C-alpha positions in Angstrom: -24.9 -19.3 -32.7 -21.5 -17.8 -31.8 -18.4 -19.7 -32.9 -15.4 -19.4 -30.6 -11.8 -18.8 -31.7 -9.2 -21.6 -32.1 -8.1 -20.7 -28.5 -11.5 -21.2 -27.0 -12.5 -23.4 -24.1 -15.6 -23.6 -22.0 -16.0 -20.5 -19.8 -14.1 -20.8 -16.6 -11.8 -23.5 -17.9 -8.0 -23.2 -18.4 -7.0 -21.5 -21.6 -4.0 -21.8 -23.9 -3.9 -18.4 -25.5 -0.8 -19.2 -27.5 -2.7 -21.8 -29.6 -3.8 -20.6 -33.0 -1.7 -17.5 -33.1 1.0 -17.4 -35.8 4.5 -16.2 -35.3 4.0 -13.1 -37.5 1.1 -12.0 -35.4 3.1 -12.4 -32.2 6.0 -10.4 -33.7 3.6 -7.5 -34.5 2.2 -7.6 -30.9 5.7 -7.5 -29.4 6.8 -4.6 -31.7 3.6 -2.6 -31.0 3.9 -3.2 -27.3 7.5 -2.3 -27.2 7.2 0.9 -29.3 4.1 2.1 -27.6 5.4 1.6 -24.1 8.7 3.1 -25.1 7.0 6.3 -26.2 4.8 6.5 -23.1 7.7 6.2 -20.7 10.2 8.3 -22.6 7.6 11.1 -22.4 7.0 10.4 -18.7 10.6 10.0 -17.6 12.1 13.1 -19.3 10.5 15.2 -16.6 12.5 13.3 -13.9 15.8 13.6 -15.8 15.4 17.4 -16.3 14.1 18.0 -12.8 16.9 20.3 -11.8 16.5 22.5 -14.9 12.7 22.5 -14.6 13.1 23.7 -11.0 15.0 26.8 -12.1 12.5 27.6 -14.9 9.3 27.1 -12.9 10.5 27.9 -9.3 13.2 30.5 -9.8 12.5 32.5 -6.5 13.1 29.5 -4.2 16.4 28.2 -2.9 17.8 25.3 -4.9 16.7 22.5 -2.5 13.1 24.0 -2.1 12.8 24.4 -5.9 13.9 20.8 -6.4 11.4 19.6 -3.7 8.7 21.6 -5.4 9.5 20.0 -8.8 9.4 16.5 -7.3 6.2 17.4 -5.4 4.6 18.1 -8.8 6.1 14.8 -10.0 4.4 13.1 -7.0 1.1 14.8 -7.2 0.6 13.6 -10.8 0.7 10.1 -9.4 -2.3 10.7 -7.2 -4.6 10.4 -10.2 -3.2 7.1 -11.1 -5.4 4.9 -8.9 -8.5 6.6 -10.4 -6.9 6.1 -13.9 -6.4 2.4 -13.0 -10.1 2.1 -12.3 -11.1 3.8 -15.6 -8.5 2.1 -17.9 -9.2 -1.2 -16.2 -12.9 -0.9 -17.0 -12.2 0.0 -20.6 -9.6 -2.7 -21.0 -11.8 -5.5 -19.5 -15.1 -4.2 -20.8 -14.3 -2.8 -24.3 -10.9 -4.3 -25.1 -7.2 -4.2 -24.4 -6.3 -2.6 -27.8 -8.8 0.2 -27.4 -7.4 1.2 -24.0 -3.8 1.1 -25.2 -4.5 3.2 -28.3 -6.2 5.9 -26.3 -3.6 6.0 -23.5 -0.7 6.6 -25.9 -2.5 9.4 -27.6 -3.3 11.2 -24.4 0.2 10.8 -23.1 1.8 12.2 -26.3 -0.4 15.2 -26.5 0.0 16.1 -22.8 3.8 15.8 -23.0 3.9 18.0 -26.1 2.0 20.6 -24.1 4.7 20.8 -21.5 7.1 22.2 -24.2 4.6 25.0 -24.8 4.2 26.2 -21.2 5.9 29.6 -20.6 8.3 29.8 -17.6 7.7 31.6 -14.3 9.4 34.7 -15.6 6.8 35.1 -18.3 3.5 34.2 -16.5 4.3 33.9 -12.8 2.3 31.3 -10.8 0.4 30.2 -13.8 3.5 28.4 -15.0 3.7 25.8 -12.2 -0.1 25.6 -12.2 -0.2 24.7 -15.9 2.6 22.3 -15.4 0.7 20.6 -12.6 -2.4 20.2 -14.8 -0.4 18.6 -17.6 1.4 16.3 -15.3 -1.9 15.1 -13.9 -3.1 14.3 -17.4 0.2 12.4 -18.0 -0.4 10.4 -14.8 -3.8 9.5 -15.9 -2.5 8.2 -19.2 0.4 6.3 -17.7 -2.0 4.4 -15.4 -3.3 2.4 -18.3 -0.2 1.7 -20.2 2.0 -0.6 -18.2 -0.9 -2.8 -17.1 -2.5 -3.0 -20.5 0.7 -3.8 -22.4 1.6 -6.5 -19.9 -1.9 -8.1 -20.1 -1.7 -7.9 -23.9 1.6 -9.7 -24.1 0.7 -12.4 -21.5 -2.5 -13.2 -23.3 -0.7 -13.5 -26.7 2.3 -15.5 -25.4 2.8 -19.3 -25.5 2.0 -20.7 -22.0 5.6 -21.6 -21.2 7.1 -18.2 -22.3 4.8 -15.7 -20.6 7.6 -14.4 -18.4 9.8 -13.7 -21.4 7.0 -12.0 -23.5 5.9 -9.8 -20.5 9.6 -8.8 -20.0 9.2 -6.7 -23.2 7.2 -4.2 -21.1 9.9 -3.3 -18.6 12.6 -3.5 -21.3 10.8 -1.0 -23.4 10.3 1.2 -20.3 14.0 1.1 -19.6 14.7 1.9 -23.3 12.5 4.9 -23.0 14.5 6.0 -19.9 17.7 5.3 -21.8 16.7 7.5 -24.7 15.7 10.2 -22.2 18.9 9.9 -20.4 21.0 10.1 -23.6 19.0 13.2 -24.7 19.4 14.9 -21.3 23.1 14.1 -21.2 23.5 15.5 -24.7 21.6 18.7 -23.9 23.6 19.3 -20.7 26.9 18.6 -22.4 26.3 20.7 -25.6 24.3 23.7 -24.3 25.2 26.4 -21.9 23.2 26.7 -18.7 21.3 29.8 -20.1 20.5 27.9 -23.4 19.2 24.9 -21.4 17.0 27.0 -19.2 15.6 29.2 -21.9 14.8 26.7 -24.6 16.9 23.5 -24.5 14.8 21.7 -21.9 11.8 21.9 -24.2 13.3 19.8 -27.0 12.6 16.3 -25.6 9.0 17.2 -24.9 8.5 18.4 -28.5 9.4 14.9 -29.7 6.3 13.5 -28.0 3.8 14.3 -30.6 5.3 12.6 -33.7 6.5 9.5 -31.7 3.0 9.2 -30.1 1.2 9.3 -33.5 3.5 6.5 -34.8 2.9 4.4 -31.7 -0.9 4.9 -31.9 -1.0 4.0 -35.7 0.9 0.7 -35.0 -1.5 -0.2 -32.2 -4.7 0.4 -34.2 -3.5 -2.2 -36.7 -3.5 -5.1 -34.1 -6.3 -7.4 -33.2 -7.3 -7.7 -29.6 -6.0 -10.8 -27.7 -7.4 -14.2 -28.4 -8.5 -14.6 -24.8 -10.4 -11.3 -24.8 -12.0 -11.9 -28.2 -13.2 -15.3 -27.0 -14.6 -13.7 -23.8 -16.4 -11.0 -25.8 -17.8 -13.5 -28.4 -19.3 -15.6 -25.6 -20.7 -12.4 -24.0 -18.9 -13.2 -20.8 -17.0 -9.9 -20.5 -17.5 -8.4 -17.0 -20.0 -5.5 -16.9 -18.4 -4.0 -13.8 -14.9 -5.4 -13.6 -13.6 -3.1 -10.8 -16.6 -4.0 -8.6 -16.0 -7.7 -9.3 -12.3 -7.2 -8.5 -12.9 -5.8 -5.0 -15.8 -8.3 -4.3 -14.1 -11.5 -5.4 -10.4 -11.0 -5.7 -9.5 -8.6 -2.8 -7.0 -11.0 -1.3 -5.0 -11.2 -4.6 -5.3 -7.4 -4.9 -3.7 -6.8 -1.5 -0.9 -9.2 -2.3 -0.3 -7.5 -5.7 -0.1 -4.0 -4.1 2.5 -5.3 -1.7 4.5 -7.1 -4.4 4.6 -3.9 -6.5 6.1 -1.8 -3.6 9.7 -2.7 -4.2 9.3 -2.1 -7.9 7.6 1.3 -7.4 10.3 2.7 -5.1 13.2 0.9 -6.8 12.3 2.0 -10.3 12.0 5.7 -9.5 15.0 5.8 -7.1 17.4 3.8 -9.2 16.4 4.7 -12.7 14.7 8.1 -12.6 15.9 10.0 -9.4 19.6 8.7 -9.5 21.0 11.4 -11.9 19.6 14.1 -9.6 20.8 12.3 -6.5 24.4 12.0 -7.9 24.6 15.6 -9.1 22.7 17.4 -6.3 23.5 15.3 -3.2 26.9 13.8 -4.1 28.3 16.7 -6.2 29.0 14.6 -9.4 28.9 16.6 -12.6 25.5 16.7 -14.4 26.9 15.1 -17.6 28.8 12.4 -15.6 25.6 11.6 -13.6 23.6 11.1 -16.8 26.4 9.1 -18.4 26.6 6.7 -15.4 22.8 6.2 -15.5 22.9 5.6 -19.3 25.6 2.9 -19.0 23.6 1.2 -16.2 20.4 1.3 -18.3 22.1 -0.4 -21.2 23.0 -3.4 -19.0 19.6 -3.2 -17.3 17.8 -3.8 -20.6 19.9 -6.9 -21.3 19.2 -8.3 -17.8 15.5 -7.9 -18.1 15.0 -10.6 -20.7 17.2 -13.0 -18.8 15.0 -12.5 -15.7 11.9 -13.2 -17.8 13.4 -16.5 -18.9 14.4 -17.3 -15.3 10.9 -16.8 -14.1 9.5 -19.1 -16.8 12.0 -21.8 -15.7 12.1 -21.5 -11.9 8.8 -19.7 -11.1 7.8 -16.1 -10.4 7.9 -16.4 -6.6 11.5 -17.6 -6.4 12.8 -14.8 -8.5 10.7 -12.1 -6.8 11.8 -13.3 -3.3 15.4 -13.3 -4.5 15.1 -9.6 -5.5 13.7 -8.6 -2.1 16.4 -10.5 -0.2 19.2 -8.9 -2.2 17.8 -5.4 -1.7 17.6 -6.0 2.0 21.2 -7.1 2.2 23.0 -4.9 -0.3 21.2 -1.5 -0.8 22.8 0.4 2.1 26.4 -0.9 1.3 25.8 0.0 -2.4 24.8 3.6 -1.5 27.9 3.9 0.7 30.0 3.0 -2.3 28.2 5.7 -4.4 29.4 8.2 -1.8 33.0 7.6 -2.8 32.5 9.8 -5.8 34.6 7.5 -8.0 33.0 7.4 -11.5 33.9 3.8 -12.2 32.6 2.7 -8.8 29.4 4.6 -9.3 28.8 3.0 -12.6 29.4 -0.5 -11.2 27.1 0.1 -8.2 24.3 1.4 -10.5 24.8 -1.8 -12.7 24.5 -3.9 -9.5 21.4 -2.1 -8.3 19.9 -2.2 -11.7 20.6 -6.0 -12.0 18.9 -6.5 -8.6 15.9 -4.5 -9.7 15.5 -6.5 -12.9 14.8 -9.6 -10.8 11.7 -7.8 -9.7 10.9 -5.7 -12.7 11.4 -8.5 -15.3 9.1 -10.9 -13.4 6.4 -8.6 -12.0 4.4 -8.1 -15.3 3.8 -11.8 -15.8 3.3 -12.3 -12.1 0.6 -9.7 -11.8 -1.2 -10.6 -15.1 -1.4 -14.2 -14.0 -2.8 -13.4 -10.6 -6.1 -12.3 -12.0 -8.6 -14.1 -14.3 -9.3 -12.7 -17.8 -12.5 -10.9 -16.8 -10.6 -8.6 -14.4 -7.0 -9.0 -15.5 -6.6 -5.5 -16.8 -8.4 -4.0 -13.8 -6.5 -6.1 -11.2 -3.1 -5.2 -12.7 -3.9 -1.5 -13.3 -5.4 -0.9 -9.8 -2.7 -2.7 -7.8 0.2 -1.4 -9.9 -1.1 2.2 -9.9 -2.1 2.3 -6.2 1.3 1.2 -5.1 3.0 3.6 -7.5 0.8 6.5 -6.4 1.6 6.0 -2.8 5.2 5.0 -3.0 6.6 5.3 -6.5 5.8 8.8 -7.6 6.6 10.1 -4.1 10.0 8.3 -4.0 12.1 11.2 -5.4 10.3 13.6 -3.1 10.6 11.4 0.0 14.3 10.6 -0.8 15.1 14.4 -1.1 13.1 15.1 2.0 14.7 12.3 4.1 18.2 13.6 3.1 17.2 17.1 4.1 15.7 15.9 7.4 18.5 13.5 8.5 21.5 15.0 6.8 22.4 11.6 5.6 22.8 10.7 1.9 22.1 7.0 2.9 18.4 7.9 3.7 17.1 6.7 0.2 18.9 3.4 0.7 17.0 2.7 4.0 13.7 3.7 2.4 14.4 1.2 -0.5 15.3 -1.6 1.9 12.0 -1.0 3.8 10.1 -1.4 0.5 11.9 -4.6 -0.1 10.8 -6.0 3.3 7.2 -5.3 2.5 7.3 -6.9 -0.9 9.1 -10.0 0.5 6.1 -10.6 2.8 3.5 -10.0 0.1 5.2 -12.3 -2.4 5.8 -15.1 0.2 2.0 -15.1 0.9 1.0 -15.3 -2.8 0.7 -18.5 -4.9 2.9 -19.5 -7.7 1.4 -18.6 -11.1 4.0 -19.5 -13.8 2.9 -23.1 -14.4 -0.8 -22.4 -14.2 -2.9 -21.8 -17.4 -4.8 -18.6 -17.8 -8.5 -18.8 -17.0 -11.7 -16.7 -17.6 -13.0 -17.2 -14.1 
């Protein structure tokens, strides 16, 4: 006879995953989720921050705008593998366990990022250089497709029922911290090194850090137990044998709503937090060091806002906060980008803080919202597939589309209109979904 955990309840009944979990265990889970996600997204974001330098190293024969487009095209192509990665990681996470999936994903990400540092430039091996870069970027995309969803599901399933929004906010906070560290490093490199030094060897340094940081993150994750909810499911032998198939057969409506809800996050995250330094320096003519510094200051405030948003969503509900984010982006994005065009550094910093604060209303709420939309049997799959599908179609392509729109229209406001359109779609998707914050997690 199988004995269930202290958190157990009859299959299909509401669960209280926070019961029976001591505070020390929760602290370990928070620390492991934060550190692991930080490592993953530092690795992944450094490419975006050093895009202008990478363009020179790997596409030296193209004109600057074509080289930058080529670099962002590689950035976008790596996202095409993410829906497939969502299927695979979702299957592992729902069938084998959340911890197993997260431990594997961080190892793959760290090794692939480390390999970028070892790729010779175009001057040394010609077309093999961008081809090898593309292969490694695809591996990175596959790894990243399991991280955000898995860490969010892990935290939500460990959290007390009335604090799931706050716990899940650790994921975007750690993501932003990874971006912050990447931005600081990029700013330091561009400020301390000459252009020749940066192009010859300086750009490789952030990628070399990936291996040791990844091994530390993996070690911490292997010391955790899987979530109480998943352990109960496995003990009762109710884990779904084909979670992705069940997701599309039984939860397709929630899946569509989730894809739409993620759209603003996908476009906003990569335009505001990843593409912005390149936009400021390449399109608006701000110095590279000043561009990185402005983004770094904005990221510091962004991390603080994230936790406040998580608490707001616990108190007022996920839908209200997500709808507020969409409405603000519809109203303020274009005026905010017009202010960026003034070129005044203080104004640029204040606008980035404003845009970042608006994005946190979405980014800080989305992890708990998506995790709560799907039952335990398909939670990892539902989150991973919806999140990665939307990011593959609209997130990874955002820097490329923004650069292309500017080139096609001649207007530096083009990215703002694109971001506003994403907000409109997310507004409709969230409005059609149900409120999840006050509902208990369930197996079925």
